[in-house]
Each structure stands twice: as C-alpha cells, then as structure tokens.
Legacy VTK file of the C-alpha trace (Angstrom):
# vtk DataFile Version 3.0
C-alpha trace
ASCII
DATASET POLYDATA
POINTS 211 float
-23.605 7.644 16.106
-22.350 5.684 12.028
-19.420 3.995 12.268
-17.979 3.931 8.667
-15.397 1.145 8.313
-13.261 2.016 5.168
-10.163 2.064 2.704
-9.581 5.925 0.861
-9.670 5.113 -2.013
-11.811 2.746 -2.415
-14.777 4.307 -4.468
-17.516 2.365 -3.049
-16.428 3.354 -0.186
-16.720 7.110 -1.551
-19.719 6.733 -2.306
-20.860 6.087 1.269
-18.255 9.690 2.183
-20.707 11.429 -0.038
-23.395 10.217 0.856
-23.155 10.680 4.655
-21.256 14.461 3.571
-24.407 15.135 1.338
-26.860 14.917 3.966
-25.146 16.555 6.740
-24.715 13.012 8.152
-21.595 12.951 11.542
-19.573 9.806 11.561
-17.089 7.617 12.897
-14.626 7.973 9.925
-12.388 4.337 10.988
-9.672 3.317 7.823
-9.214 -0.033 7.909
-5.021 -0.796 6.460
-6.323 -3.104 3.260
-3.844 -5.602 5.363
-6.543 -5.976 7.965
-8.661 -9.691 7.376
-9.836 -9.615 10.843
-12.049 -6.652 11.410
-13.969 -7.452 8.546
-14.666 -10.816 8.335
-15.566 -10.477 11.946
-18.227 -7.431 10.948
-19.728 -9.500 7.797
-18.067 -12.627 6.796
-15.950 -11.366 4.603
-13.065 -9.310 3.387
-15.124 -6.563 1.963
-15.334 -2.539 2.779
-17.670 -0.255 3.340
-18.549 -1.453 6.604
-21.777 0.657 7.595
-22.120 -0.299 11.847
-25.941 1.715 12.879
-26.579 3.318 16.027
-28.915 0.109 16.659
-25.751 -2.361 16.144
-27.180 -3.247 12.471
-24.707 -4.030 9.798
-24.320 -3.421 5.355
-21.523 -3.241 3.520
-23.022 -2.572 0.056
-22.765 0.988 -0.589
-26.489 1.679 -1.990
-28.168 0.004 0.491
-25.894 2.182 3.253
-27.095 5.347 1.200
-31.274 5.043 0.682
-31.121 4.082 4.833
-29.567 7.054 5.133
-31.050 8.891 3.055
-35.224 8.870 5.091
-36.077 11.415 2.838
-35.078 10.785 -0.660
-32.853 13.508 -0.780
-31.549 11.508 -3.621
-34.493 9.592 -5.686
-32.221 7.061 -5.035
-34.956 4.210 -6.602
-33.557 5.977 -9.704
-30.256 4.145 -8.582
-30.346 0.798 -11.643
-28.898 2.568 -14.539
-27.957 0.176 -18.071
-25.843 3.020 -19.079
-24.508 3.997 -16.254
-23.227 0.206 -15.179
-21.467 0.734 -18.044
-20.206 3.372 -17.781
-19.074 3.019 -14.183
-17.205 -1.189 -15.637
-15.610 1.984 -17.922
-14.447 3.874 -15.422
-13.018 1.024 -12.969
-11.474 -0.611 -15.584
-9.019 2.357 -16.983
-8.524 3.713 -14.034
-8.329 0.941 -11.547
-5.375 -0.101 -13.801
-3.624 3.629 -13.948
-4.114 4.690 -10.241
-2.945 1.009 -8.107
0.053 1.997 -8.601
-0.338 5.316 -6.826
-2.849 4.705 -4.602
-0.820 2.225 -2.737
1.956 5.344 -1.847
-1.078 7.086 0.020
-1.205 7.586 3.403
-3.347 4.894 3.890
0.124 1.907 3.343
2.245 1.201 5.282
4.547 -1.382 4.131
3.125 -4.152 5.021
-0.567 -3.386 3.736
1.067 -1.550 0.189
2.682 -5.087 -0.146
-0.438 -7.048 0.716
-2.243 -4.448 -1.970
-0.007 -4.636 -4.994
0.304 -9.041 -4.327
-3.172 -9.383 -4.430
-4.246 -6.621 -7.198
-1.806 -8.324 -9.739
-3.322 -11.679 -9.488
-6.207 -10.108 -11.005
-4.624 -7.162 -13.241
-1.016 -8.340 -13.780
2.312 -6.571 -12.366
2.088 -2.988 -11.462
5.462 -1.671 -13.612
3.705 -3.513 -16.819
0.249 -1.920 -15.861
2.332 1.346 -15.591
4.019 0.847 -19.355
0.798 0.554 -20.966
-0.310 3.848 -19.408
-1.109 5.311 -22.747
-3.758 2.047 -23.576
-5.779 2.800 -20.510
-5.158 6.449 -20.465
-7.263 6.998 -24.145
-9.668 4.617 -23.432
-10.748 7.087 -20.086
-10.501 9.580 -22.460
-12.745 8.581 -24.409
-15.329 7.582 -21.699
-15.135 11.575 -20.189
-16.176 12.527 -23.945
-19.289 10.502 -23.521
-19.601 11.638 -19.369
-19.046 15.275 -20.711
-22.840 14.497 -22.915
-24.733 13.258 -19.776
-23.890 16.106 -17.583
-26.493 18.555 -17.799
-25.237 19.669 -15.260
-25.665 16.236 -13.501
-26.159 13.427 -14.957
-28.554 13.477 -16.981
-30.534 15.400 -14.489
-30.834 19.208 -13.440
-30.619 17.987 -9.377
-28.273 16.144 -7.924
-29.238 12.330 -7.117
-27.592 9.377 -5.798
-26.711 8.583 -9.891
-23.662 11.458 -9.486
-23.122 9.891 -6.086
-22.073 6.298 -7.719
-20.472 8.218 -11.364
-17.903 10.674 -9.091
-16.984 8.719 -6.803
-15.708 6.553 -9.057
-14.537 9.217 -11.277
-12.543 10.526 -8.193
-9.407 8.637 -8.009
-8.283 9.568 -11.435
-6.936 12.964 -10.022
-3.901 11.138 -8.456
-2.556 9.864 -11.825
0.541 12.542 -12.709
-0.389 14.768 -14.897
-3.852 13.852 -15.956
-5.689 16.520 -16.515
-9.671 16.499 -16.158
-11.699 18.449 -18.813
-13.273 21.662 -17.567
-16.544 20.571 -17.857
-15.901 17.593 -15.410
-13.228 18.949 -12.976
-15.609 21.269 -12.411
-18.472 18.783 -11.507
-16.434 16.932 -9.672
-15.711 20.640 -8.158
-19.382 21.053 -7.857
-19.589 17.508 -6.214
-16.429 17.846 -3.192
-18.427 21.607 -1.786
-21.949 20.332 -2.056
-20.835 16.489 -0.323
-18.120 18.678 2.296
-15.863 15.922 0.615
-12.093 15.616 1.299
-10.364 12.637 0.232
-7.402 12.188 2.261
-9.551 13.996 5.311
-8.206 11.289 7.895
-4.640 12.185 7.270
-5.357 16.124 7.677
-6.271 16.557 10.983
LINES 1 212
211 0 1 2 3 4 5 6 7 8 9 10 11 12 13 14 15 16 17 18 19 20 21 22 23 24 25 26 27 28 29 30 31 32 33 34 35 36 37 38 39 40 41 42 43 44 45 46 47 48 49 50 51 52 53 54 55 56 57 58 59 60 61 62 63 64 65 66 67 68 69 70 71 72 73 74 75 76 77 78 79 80 81 82 83 84 85 86 87 88 89 90 91 92 93 94 95 96 97 98 99 100 101 102 103 104 105 106 107 108 109 110 111 112 113 114 115 116 117 118 119 120 121 122 123 124 125 126 127 128 129 130 131 132 133 134 135 136 137 138 139 140 141 142 143 144 145 146 147 148 149 150 151 152 153 154 155 156 157 158 159 160 161 162 163 164 165 166 167 168 169 170 171 172 173 174 175 176 177 178 179 180 181 182 183 184 185 186 187 188 189 190 191 192 193 194 195 196 197 198 199 200 201 202 203 204 205 206 207 208 209 210
C-alpha cells in the first residue's frame, strides 16, 4: 500500500489526497508533527512534504509528479497541468490564504504545543508576527476576494473545462484551507464548486483525527 507522509493544512499535501481519493486508491495516512525534521530528512534529505512511498519503495515529494504516476490512465488530463494563468492565480491565493489562515491552522488537531511553537516561529520569519497578520486581515481578505471573482469566471463548471482535471485539484487544494478562517464565506458558486470536488474525491479535511 502507498504511504503518504503529510500535513493536514498543506495545500500540496491536499493535492495528493484529492488525487488518491478521486482515483479510489487506498493509502496509509501518516500525519507528521510539524516539528518532526528527522523523518522527512531521513526519507528525502530535506524537510518537505508530502512524501509518498510507493509499494516498490520508491519515494517522491513532488505533488504533481506523484499524481501523474498514480494516474496510470490519465483520467485527470495531467499533461494539461502547465498553465501560467493558473500558476499566477495559485500564487495570489497562496499569499493571502497563508497570511489569513496560518494563525488558525496552528490550533487545529494536527498540532500540539511543541509543533505549534515550531510552526509559528518558522512562519513568522517569512510573514511577520501572526498577531500583525490578524490585524491586517482586511487587506488580505480584500485581495483574496478579488482573486475569487476572477476564479468564478473560469468555472465552466470546472476550471476552464466541462470535466474534472488536474487543474481542479491544484485550485481546490489551495482554496480549501480558507474554510478555517472565522466567519469567512465563499460565494455560492465557489462553495458549490469545492463541495462537488469534495464529493468526487471522497475528501475529508481532518479525517485522520475523526476516525
């Protein structure tokens, strides 16, 4: 069985979970504490997740490469994953969602005190104090809402397509974390889009902690 080493909040980890779920592939879920440096370094010589260990012992930590490998019949149209416009949207989403949600992600069940402290210290180096991110939330919310207006124009009903593809996995995995931000509501169109993807990929965000 495939082993997936991942963080629950990580959009690149969510990508792989969505892909596995869509393809109906069983896997062993291993949620690592964020302060566990030893395991990923031992496996891949660097602290980066997701990491997938295939049945033959091969290892990979590139989310799109992993999905391409498991999607043997190309059901997700993986050859179409290169899209400059989508990459720019993902960059915009990531910047705002991470700034808004990191202070809340660290209070979810995947963190304990030690990993929470480690996470906050690491992330504040790049994004600044978490309390300042919360104080500036209206700026990030405004930017994020503008990005979602662009996204809405691309859903037909999937991202620039009448059928579900790898691009929907890329987009949905970056948007999903925003559900944790207090009182935020996606537009009806984007919420329905994300819930449809949840359905067809059998996805539950905190499944490991509910079983």
